[in-house]
N, C-alpha and C positions, 0 to 999 in steps of 0.2 A: 511704815504704816501700810497695811494691806487693805486695798479697796476692792471689795467684791463687786462684780458687774454681772448683770443679768440681761439676757437677750429677750426676756419676756417684755413685750411692749407695754403691757398693763403696768408692770412694776416701774419701767423707765418713765412713763408719763406721770406716774405718781411722784417720782423722785425729782423730776425736772420739767420745766415748761419748754415746749418746742417753739422755735422762732421761725416766723415765715421768711421766705426768700426776699420779700419786699423790704424787710427790716434787716436781714442778715447781709445781703450783698453790699449796701452802702457802708455798713459797719466794716466789712472785710476790706473794701477799697480804702476807706479812711485809715484804718489801722495799718495797712500794708504800705501806705505812703511814707511812713517813718522808718521802715525796715532798712538797715544798712546794707549796702551792696557788697561790702568787704568787712572783714574784722568784726564779725558778729560775736555773740556770746551765747553760751548754753544757759538756758533758764531753768531747765528741769530734766532729770534723768529718771526713767521709770522702768523697772523690771516687770516682766510678765511671767512670774514663776510657774503658774498653772493657768489653765483655762479660766477666764473670768476673774483673775486676781491681778492686782497691780501693787507694786511696792516702790515708793519714792525713795531714791538713794542719793547720796552726796557724791559718789564716784562710782565708776564702773570699769570693767575690763572688757576689751573687745578683741576678737581675733577673726581671721578669715575662716577658720574652721567652725567657730562657735557663735559668730555674731556677737551680741552683747551677752556675756556670760551670766548665767542665772536667769535668763529671760525665757527659758523653755523652748527657744527656737530649735535647738537640736532635737527636740522630741516631736516636732511637727512633721507629719508625713509629706506635706506639700513644700517643704523647705527647699531653698535654692540659694546659691551664692549671690544672686542679684537682688534678693529681698530680705537680707538678714536683719537689717536695722531700719526702723521706720522713723522718719524725721518729720516734724511738723513745725511750721512757723509759729512763734509766740503770738504774733499779731493775729493769725488765723484762729488759734484756740481761744484767745481773748474775745474775739468776735462771736465765736460759737457759744462760749460759756458765759458771756457778758461780764468778764472780769478776771480776777487774779486768784480764783479758788483753785489751788494746786491739786486738790483731790478730784475736782471736776476735770481738770486737764488730764490727770492720770487715767481716768475712766475712759478717755478717748481711745486708748490702746496704743498710742505712739510711744516710742521709747526715748527719743531725744527731742526736746523743744528748744528751738534756737531763735534768738533775735537776729535774723538774717533774711534777706530777700531770697526766698527759695523758688521764686517764679522762673519759668523756663527761659525768659529773656535775660535773666541774670545767671542762672546755673543750668546748663544743658547737659544732656547725656554725655558721660565721659569726664565732666568736670569733677574736681576733687576738693573736699573741704577738710582742712586740718582741724581737729578738735583736741583740746587738752595740752597745747603747747608742745615742747620738744619731746616729751615722753608720752605724747598722746597717740591718737589714731588718725588715719586719713580715711574718710568715707568718700566713696565714689558715687556720683549720681548715675542712675541707670535709666534706660528707656522705659522700663516697666512702670506704668502709672500706679500711683498709690491711691487706690479707690476705696480703702477701708475694708471693713469686714463684710 
């Protein structure tokens, strides 16, 4: 499924309701308390084939050269090897979207959603996370903060 996304604030506010920080922060803290420190699971994979498009997939191929294949990363002028793949905590996206609507998760723009404590106290720069078992990929946490678009 391809989910179009618009940066037009008027369209975004019509499509979804914004949550105040007073409501969002307690939700984030509560949800994060149950995140596993080890042995997490991947909840969702999302390709970003073109600007403002998202495609939910069941499996993906990753490489050092191309990031998450089919995500359009190789087409971006600002690309760099330290920011090829964007990972978000499932508990965080649930707090932001108020639930399990995978299309709403996909619209966030992240590529891998994981049930895992991604906080800096659990995973610091240089730490590695194996995804997909023996034939999977190893993602390395970088110092570059993921601050969104």
